[in-house]
C-alpha positions as CSV (number, residue, x, y, z in Angstrom):
1,M,0.0,0.0,0.0
2,T,1.2,3.5,-0.8
3,F,1.8,5.6,2.3
4,P,0.2,9.1,2.4
5,L,2.5,12.0,3.0
6,A,2.3,13.6,6.4
7,T,1.1,16.9,5.0
8,D,-1.9,15.1,3.5
9,L,-3.0,13.3,6.7
10,D,-6.2,15.3,7.3
11,S,-7.3,15.8,3.7
12,S,-10.4,14.0,2.5
13,A,-8.6,12.9,-0.6
14,H,-6.6,10.4,1.4
15,A,-9.3,9.4,3.9
16,S,-10.1,6.2,2.1
17,A,-6.4,5.3,1.7
18,L,-5.9,5.7,5.4
19,I,-8.7,3.2,6.4
20,D,-9.1,0.7,3.5
21,G,-6.7,-1.9,4.9
22,P,-3.7,-2.5,7.1
23,M,-0.6,-0.4,6.5
24,V,2.5,-2.6,6.8
25,V,5.8,-0.9,7.5
26,E,8.6,-3.1,6.1
27,D,11.6,-0.8,5.4
28,E,13.3,2.4,6.6
29,P,11.6,4.8,4.2
30,E,8.2,3.6,5.3
31,L,9.3,3.9,8.9
32,S,10.5,7.5,8.3
33,N,7.1,8.3,6.9
34,L,5.4,6.8,9.9
35,Q,7.6,9.0,12.2
36,A,6.6,12.0,10.1
37,V,3.0,11.1,10.5
38,L,3.5,10.8,14.3
39,S,5.2,14.2,14.6
40,Y,2.9,16.0,12.2
41,P,1.8,19.1,14.3
42,D,-1.7,19.3,12.7
43,R,-2.6,15.7,13.3
44,T,-6.1,15.3,14.8
45,Q,-6.5,11.5,14.9
46,P,-4.7,8.8,16.9
47,V,-2.2,6.4,15.2
48,V,-2.1,2.8,16.3
49,A,0.8,0.5,15.6
50,L,1.3,-3.2,16.2
51,A,4.5,-5.2,16.2
52,L,3.4,-8.7,15.9
53,C,5.6,-11.7,16.7
54,E,7.0,-13.6,13.7
55,E,4.4,-16.4,14.1
56,E,1.6,-13.8,14.0
57,T,2.5,-11.9,10.9
58,D,0.0,-14.0,8.8
59,D,-2.8,-12.6,11.0
60,I,-2.3,-8.9,10.1
61,A,-5.6,-8.7,8.2
62,L,-7.5,-10.4,11.1
63,W,-5.9,-8.1,13.7
64,H,-6.8,-5.1,11.5
65,E,-10.4,-6.2,11.1
66,E,-10.8,-6.7,14.9
67,L,-9.1,-3.4,15.8
68,R,-11.1,-1.3,13.4
69,P,-14.4,-1.3,15.5
70,I,-12.4,-0.2,18.5
71,V,-10.4,2.6,17.1
72,G,-12.9,3.9,14.6
73,E,-12.7,4.5,10.9
74,H,-10.4,7.5,10.9
75,T,-7.6,6.0,13.0
76,Q,-4.5,4.8,11.0
77,V,-3.4,1.3,11.9
78,Y,0.2,0.3,11.1
79,F,1.9,-3.1,11.4
80,L,5.7,-2.8,11.9
81,A,8.2,-5.5,10.9
82,P,10.2,-6.6,14.0
83,H,13.5,-5.6,12.5
84,L,12.5,-1.9,12.4
85,L,11.7,-1.6,16.2
86,G,15.2,-0.5,17.0
87,S,15.1,2.3,14.6
88,L,11.7,3.4,15.9
89,R,13.1,3.4,19.4
90,E,16.0,5.6,18.3
91,G,13.5,8.1,16.8
92,L,10.9,8.2,19.5
93,G,12.9,7.2,22.6
94,R,12.6,4.0,24.6
95,K,9.6,5.1,26.7
96,L,7.4,5.9,23.6
97,A,8.6,3.1,21.4
98,L,7.0,-0.2,20.4
99,L,8.0,-3.7,21.6
100,E,7.6,-6.9,19.7
101,G,4.3,-8.5,20.5
102,S,2.7,-5.2,21.6
103,A,0.5,-2.4,20.3
104,R,0.8,1.3,21.0
105,I,-1.6,4.2,20.7
106,W,0.0,7.6,19.8
107,W,-2.4,10.5,20.2
108,P,-2.0,13.9,18.6
109,G,0.6,16.2,20.1
110,L,3.3,13.5,20.4
111,S,6.9,14.5,21.0
112,T,9.9,12.9,22.5
113,R,9.1,14.7,25.8
114,S,5.5,13.3,26.0
115,D,4.3,11.4,29.0
116,P,4.2,7.7,28.0
117,G,1.0,7.3,30.0
118,D,-0.7,9.5,27.4
119,H,0.3,7.2,24.6
120,P,-0.2,3.7,26.2
121,L,1.6,0.5,25.3
122,V,-0.5,-2.7,25.4
123,L,1.7,-5.8,25.8
124,A,0.2,-9.2,25.2
125,L,1.0,-11.4,28.2
126,E,2.2,-15.0,27.7
127,G,-0.8,-17.3,27.2
128,E,-3.2,-14.4,27.0
129,S,-6.0,-14.9,24.4
130,R,-6.6,-12.6,21.5
131,G,-9.9,-11.6,23.0
132,D,-8.3,-10.6,26.3
133,V,-5.6,-8.5,24.4
134,L,-8.3,-6.7,22.4
135,A,-10.3,-6.0,25.5
136,E,-7.3,-4.5,27.3
137,F,-6.5,-2.5,24.2
138,A,-10.0,-1.2,24.0
139,R,-9.8,-0.2,27.7
140,Q,-6.5,1.6,27.2
141,F,-7.7,3.3,24.1
142,D,-10.8,4.7,25.8
143,L,-8.9,5.8,29.0
144,S,-6.2,7.5,27.1
145,R,-8.4,9.7,25.0
146,P,-7.1,13.3,25.5
147,H,-10.3,14.6,27.1
148,V,-10.5,11.6,29.4
149,R,-6.8,12.0,30.3
150,R,-7.4,15.6,31.2
151,E,-10.4,14.7,33.4
152,L,-8.3,11.9,35.0
153,K,-5.5,14.3,35.7
154,L,-7.8,16.8,37.3
155,I,-9.1,14.0,39.5
156,E,-5.6,12.8,40.3
157,D,-4.5,16.4,41.1
158,A,-7.5,16.9,43.4
159,R,-6.9,13.5,45.1
160,A,-3.2,14.4,45.6
161,L,-4.1,17.8,47.1
162,A,-6.7,16.1,49.4
163,E,-4.1,13.5,50.4
164,H,-1.6,16.3,51.1
165,R,-4.1,18.2,53.2
166,L,-5.0,15.1,55.0
167,A,-1.3,14.4,55.7
168,E,-1.0,17.9,57.1
169,I,-4.0,17.4,59.4
170,V,-2.7,14.1,60.6
171,E,0.7,15.6,61.3
172,Q,-0.9,18.5,63.1
173,D,-3.1,16.1,65.1
174,Q,0.0,14.1,66.0
175,R,1.8,17.3,67.2
176,T,-1.2,18.3,69.2
177,A,-1.5,14.8,70.7
178,E,2.2,14.9,71.5
179,R,1.9,18.3,73.2
180,L,-1.1,17.0,75.2
181,R,1.0,13.9,76.3
182,D,3.8,16.2,77.3
183,A,1.4,18.4,79.3
184,H,-0.1,15.4,81.0
185,R,3.4,14.1,81.9
186,E,4.4,17.5,83.2
187,R,1.2,17.7,85.4
188,H,1.9,14.2,86.7
189,R,5.5,15.3,87.6
190,E,4.2,18.5,89.3
191,S,1.7,16.5,91.2
192,T,4.3,14.0,92.3
193,R,6.6,16.8,93.3
194,A,3.8,18.5,95.3
195,Q,2.9,15.3,97.1
196,A,6.6,14.7,97.9
197,A,6.9,18.3,99.2
198,E,3.7,17.8,101.3
199,T,5.1,14.6,102.7
200,R,8.4,16.3,103.6
201,L,6.6,19.2,105.2
202,S,4.5,16.9,107.3
203,A,7.6,15.0,108.5
204,A,9.4,18.3,109.3
205,L,6.4,19.5,111.4
206,K,6.3,16.2,113.2
207,R,10.0,16.4,114.0
208,L,9.6,20.0,115.3
209,A,6.8,18.9,117.5
210,E,8.8,16.0,118.9
211,C,11.9,18.3,119.6
212,G,10.2,20.7,122.1
213,C,7.3,22.5,120.7
214,E,5.0,20.6,123.2
215,E,4.7,21.9,126.9
216,P,7.3,20.0,129.1
217,T,5.9,17.8,131.9
218,G,6.8,18.1,135.7
219,S,8.1,21.7,135.4
220,S,5.3,23.6,137.2
221,T,6.5,26.5,139.5
222,A,5.3,26.6,143.2
223,P,3.3,29.8,144.1
224,L,5.2,32.5,146.1
225,T,4.0,33.2,149.8
226,A,4.3,36.6,151.4
227,A,6.8,36.9,154.2
228,S,5.2,37.2,157.6
């Protein structure tokens, strides 16, 4: 299939060429065109690429047929030959590249500084059925839509802010509880010191009383008589 030029991506003249069948990338020139498509600044539709394992290359038409209802009629679907994955990784960077046996969704606005989470990679797990892979792909495709990602990020930011405020409240409560424990311990120490002082005072008063503060016994003075 002839690849459309990047500058023609959104023109109606090439709409049918973009969706009629699978687009197989088998050599470096075709890969260069794909990279131009991905980086095209006026791109408005997602691009999906699959790097099938060698034993699955005969299923390209079937994969394309099963993906089309998920991605819609305007999404370009590419199938990359495994030997081109290294060159793609060099062009996009490791975090945004494609792995053998995986699929990737590149939404508009892609650059080498893009968040990989905005352009998700769907990797088929060992032993996973085609139906399960397609279901996970459909889930990732829907969740990574730009407007959905924006809403999710707003929710994540709000949750992060709430968690930060909760952590501050918990920390403040812990400091308050620590101050209350310190005050309680200080009151206990003061109470203990007061009781000890009271005990010492009582003992001192008792010793004073025993040492002579009481009236001595047998020391009464006889009355004086007038001399006759």
